Each structure stands twice: as structure tokens, then as C-alpha cells.
Phi, psi and omega in degrees: 000133177260150182221141164231116192052233180271000185271137178243146185225141184277351179220175184298124189284137175241124180246145174273124183288150170290118179229119179302134182062016177237299190275060172276172187301319179302316184285328173297329180295308186291327175294320178296324177298330182259017166106011179292134189274319177226138178233161185228154172300162162299156181291142190237126177298127179299319180293318175302312189294316183284339174277000180065031182292137189300319179297322179290313181299319177300332177291349174283342182304132167202166177253162176295337178299327180289349181300148348303136183228132177242148173253130185250127183241151174224163181173174183232018181214148187296305190301311178298324178297318179294316183297314183296317183296319179294324180294311178299324180298326185294344179272358176067042177285163177281332184220154157247130185246139174257129177272102175247032185230346185296123181266001186301135187302320181295333179272306187292329180293342180262008175081024174246177176059222176292346177298344181272349188292348174274003178224077183303312172315317179289317178303315183293317182299313183297310183301310181305315182293318181293319176305311182290342188272339188240164176263334186279154177304145179242127175242169183224144173241135184209187179239185183286337179168181187286313180208189184295333178280353190223065177274070196264012192299327179291322174293311178305318185298311183302312187291323179295318178300315181298337175263006164110017172293157190264336180193156183229127173257127179242123176271133189280039174224162172278171170303323184270353184282135179277154178294344180283346177272129181305142174299143177257108186270358185294322176285330173303312177306314183299319172298316177293326177282353181294115183302344180281339190274133176241341179276156175302136175245123183256132176264145185212137180127115174068026170279106187239348182190185182295321179292322180295317182298319178292323181293312180295318181299308182289322186284316185254350170071017177302155187272357178177169186233133175256137182240128185240268187303328186296347184266354178304126178052023189215046186301334176286010177293330178292319175287328177294311176299316180298319178302315181297312182302327186267331184241339188078012184238147177279136181284153176298147179285147187292148180290165179297327181295322178292316178301312181295321181299314183290318176305316179298318183300308179298322177294314183298311181291332176291322176296315180299324186273321188245352185094153189299312182301305181300322177295310181301325182289311193282335181277004181292335180292343182271340192300313183302323179286322181298326180241036177299134177089354179280127183294139173059038185274343188307312180302325178292316183297322181297318174301317179294324178289337183262351183294145178231013177216155180301318179297324174299317183290324176294320178298314179297321179292324175296324181290321180296315176297321178300310182299320186259005179269122182260000000 
């Protein structure tokens, strides 16, 4: 039996990362259908939440099907983070997660996300205050350190554990590391191997398929794996990884008919949740991944990018299925 905070899993846990403008309820739903064990909200600004900003509050939406479900918040000051955590708790999630890892300039430049990693005492103070303010378990997602001169994750992990977090997810890059640079798992392994650490350590970064998942799991001993960008338009990555971990064999790639069916499912739920215009526009980021590797796909992609209605998209998806079904 595997545990993350109070949650128990009969198998090795695979988590869907919180991703802005990606991990909305429709996308979380399809990932859950394919075996994601824990899913999270998009990350939510503490300032936006306590101001009752419509966009921030809407990110609290989730269905019972998505449980276990975590709400992730970010900010750079104790009082707003405490207030936001209490607001988030009122939505009845299973976890509240603190984002100390986002490298996006508009977040990090304000001293939030990974921008706070050059002020470890503030990280600890915010975390301790949030832990004390809510009844649900609090977890943290962070990076290896602020920059190459400050690879402080071993110290950070100890100090966050000492103030009561229930689990820690570590992304294997620094605040300054580009995604084109491979994730560095050695320090993730060092945190897991630290005899002072007793909470679950979740590894994140470059988990792209069954073999990479097994390598990171076996080599570094982490208690679970979080999957982010590799799940774009690829929700079956969770079932494929599970199959590989249990059998040592790679699962067959989904047929085009399966890809089209899941794409339609995500589209339909997106339209229901956010309205047709917004759904058709925002799902565009997923199309290249849904049909990655298909020869001569560009004309279909251009049609999908130009579509402005659900009916148009469904027609194009049907054309894709007909074109690639042999």
C-alpha cells in the first residue's frame, strides 16, 4: 500500500501536475479516466482568490469523480496565502498544495512560485502559517533551488517537513533552468535518501513514458511520479505507464479511433464547462499531441486551429479518423 498524506493507493501513485491553462476540469477528467491517481487544479493566485476574482474562483471547480483532488495556490506573503488557503479549504479538496515552483516570469518576478526560493525563511513562514490555518493536509511543489549557486532542496525539504507538510513534490530543474535542459534527478534522489526525511517525496520532470517512469522510480526511490507536459493531448500516458510498471512491456499506442473519441470527450466537457467559443479556442494547444507522429497531419491541424465551433471541430475529427483508418 502506498500513501501520500492521508491518501492510500493500492499501486504506485501517478499524479497529474497542476498546469496553468491546461489542467482544467475537462482535461483532468480524461486523465482520471486513464488512471491518474491524484489531480490538481490549475495554480491559483492567493491575491486573486481573496479578491473573489471570477477566474480564480472558477478554478476551484471540481467533480467528485476527480478525487483525490488538490487545490494549488501561490503567493508571496503570509496573510494572503493563509486567507486563500482557508478559502480553498471551503471547496472541500483532499489536499491544499503550495506552488513554490512556477518559473513563469510574471509569477517568479513578484517573488512567488520559484521566485521565492531565494528567501527560504519566507518559504518556511508561509508554509507553516498555511499548515496551521487549515485542517486538510498541506503539500508543496517546488524545484531544486533558485539558481545554480543555490541548489538548496535538501535543506528546503527538511525545513518544510519540520513545519508540517504532508508530502513534497520536487521538479528536477532550477528556477533558471529551461525545459530544453534535461531534469536533474540526482538531488531529488538525495532528498529521498536523506534519513531525516519521513514524508513522501514525489518526483517530477521528464517522465514521458513507461521506461522513463520505471527508471526514475527504481533509481531514485521516490514515492510517486508527477506527470506534466507529457500528458498534453496524451491522457493515456497514465495507463501506459501503469502497464509498463506492472508488466515490463510497453502498451500499444492508441488507435486513431480511440484518439478521436477521447478528443471529442474532452471537447464536449470543455464546451459544457466553459462555453463553446472559449473551449474551442483553448483546446487547440492539445491537437498536435493528440495526433503526434501522424504523417501529413498539418492540413488537419490548420483546420482545427481555424475552427470556431464545436460542430466544426467534430467534423474535422471525423475526417481525421476516416483519413488515418486503414
